C-alpha atoms as one frame of an Amber mdcrd trajectory, in Angstrom:
protein
 137.509 136.636  91.959 136.076 135.707  95.309 133.971 132.559  95.382 131.057
 131.857  97.682 130.990 128.508  99.484 128.344 127.407  96.929 130.808 127.978
  94.058 129.221 131.164  92.691 131.217 134.363  92.285 130.567 136.762  95.155
 129.455 140.285  94.239 130.726 143.507  95.775 127.994 145.301  97.754 128.038
 148.408  99.936 127.075 148.527 103.599 125.062 151.552 104.710 124.774 150.592
 108.360 125.814 153.094 111.030 128.684 150.840 112.006 130.082 150.371 108.459
 128.775 153.242 106.319 129.969 153.075 102.732 132.168 150.068 103.396 132.164
 147.550 100.561 131.952 143.807 101.070 131.689 140.598  99.096 128.335 138.940
  99.409 126.501 135.940  97.987 124.188 133.428  99.674 125.261 133.543 103.328
 128.861 134.390 102.420 130.178 137.759 103.570 133.748 139.028 103.573 135.000
 142.610 103.672 136.386 144.157 100.482 137.476 147.414 102.134 139.520 147.794
 105.324 137.721 149.144 108.402 137.014 152.883 108.404 138.480 155.228 110.953
 136.275 156.245 113.884 135.887 159.793 112.513 134.458 158.520 109.209 132.091
 156.181 111.012 130.789 159.087 113.108 130.465 161.604 110.240 129.098 159.580
 107.311 125.695 158.636 108.833 124.944 162.315 109.537 125.912 163.263 105.987
 123.667 160.525 104.625 120.730 161.706 106.759 121.240 165.290 105.559 121.455
 164.145 101.941 118.299 162.046 102.306 116.438 165.004 103.844 117.481 167.240
 100.945 116.398 164.564  98.450 113.008 164.256 100.168 112.527 168.040  99.969
 113.486 168.009  96.290 111.045 165.150  95.593 108.243 167.029  97.400 109.025
 170.205  95.452 108.955 168.339  92.135 105.592 166.748  93.001 104.185 170.143
  93.962 105.503 171.711  90.729 103.867 168.937  88.684 100.533 169.568  90.454
 100.821 173.306  89.817 101.602 172.694  86.145  98.480 170.520  85.781  96.413
 173.173  87.568  97.789 175.866  85.276  97.061 173.827  82.155  93.507 173.142
  83.328  92.959 176.790  84.223  94.288 178.089  80.895  92.350 175.400  79.025
  89.087 176.452  80.695  89.756 180.117  79.960  90.409 179.383  76.280  87.166
 177.385  76.176  85.352 180.439  77.598  86.410 182.533  74.594  89.450 184.296
  76.061
């Protein structure tokens, strides 16, 4: 176990910065120490682009789900009104 200078056990976190994407580190209070070795230059250049693409796909999926939920409510309201009209 890695201890912080304050005596608490440091936790393993993940960096998502452009310089250290996906690289894990120990962190607690102001204490930081790397858990993983440095990544190769190719990984550092590729991972941020992959993350941006993944985030864009997730945003599109979230928008699509919101739109589908709105359409479902609209459909339920429309069918409910039609049933109330005697259809």
